[in-house]
C-alpha positions in Angstrom: 69.5 112.4 -49.7 66.1 112.5 -48.5 66.0 111.7 -44.2 62.0 109.9 -43.4 60.9 109.5 -40.0 58.4 106.1 -40.1 58.7 105.8 -36.2 54.8 106.6 -36.3 53.6 103.7 -38.4 55.1 101.2 -35.5 55.6 97.6 -37.7 53.8 98.8 -40.6 56.6 100.4 -42.1 57.8 98.4 -44.5 54.8 99.6 -47.1 55.3 103.6 -46.6 59.8 102.6 -46.9 58.9 101.2 -50.2 56.7 103.8 -51.6 59.0 106.7 -50.3 62.0 104.8 -52.3 59.9 104.1 -55.1 58.2 107.0 -56.0 60.5 109.9 -53.5 63.8 109.0 -54.4 65.7 109.6 -57.5 67.7 106.8 -59.4 71.3 106.2 -57.8 69.8 108.6 -54.3 70.0 107.6 -50.9 67.3 107.9 -48.6 67.6 107.6 -45.0 65.1 106.0 -42.7 64.6 105.6 -39.4 62.0 102.8 -37.6 61.4 101.0 -34.5 63.1 97.9 -34.3 60.9 96.4 -31.1 62.5 93.2 -31.5 65.0 93.4 -34.0 63.1 91.8 -36.5 62.0 94.6 -38.7 65.9 94.3 -39.7 65.9 92.1 -41.1 62.6 92.6 -43.0 64.4 95.4 -44.3 67.2 94.0 -45.4 64.9 91.4 -47.2 63.1 94.6 -49.0 66.1 95.8 -50.0 67.4 92.7 -51.9 63.9 91.9 -53.3 64.0 95.3 -54.7 67.8 95.5 -56.4 68.3 98.2 -54.2 71.9 98.8 -52.2 72.4 98.8 -47.8 75.0 101.3 -47.3 74.4 102.2 -43.8 72.3 100.1 -40.5 72.6 101.6 -37.8 71.3 101.4 -33.9 70.2 104.8 -33.5 69.4 104.5 -29.9 67.7 102.0 -27.0 64.2 101.7 -29.6 65.4 103.4 -32.7 67.3 101.9 -36.2 68.9 103.9 -39.1 69.4 102.9 -42.0 71.2 104.6 -45.9 69.7 102.8 -48.8 71.0 103.6 -52.5 68.1 103.4 -55.5 71.0 101.7 -57.4 71.3 98.0 -58.4 73.4 95.7 -56.1 76.5 94.9 -57.8 77.8 92.6 -54.8 75.0 90.2 -55.4 76.3 89.9 -59.5 80.2 89.8 -58.1 79.2 86.9 -55.8 77.1 85.2 -58.6 80.5 85.7 -61.4 82.2 84.3 -58.5 80.5 80.9 -58.2 80.4 80.1 -61.6 
């Protein structure tokens, strides 16, 4: 498990998050990312990015008044496959 502070990137932290997850986090390892929430729109962007990359969102927590923390596991989210199988 590795922790990264992305607050110094402001609203432009997503490319760095993807870079770290792709290059620094091993398969089945968790990454903890701290970022500024501003108007809360970055939270949805993070969720969309996680889904697009087939990672698993383990936890999402408001850290304080301006910061948010997410825990992302670099592993395929099996709940998506389960949902698709149930629909068939």
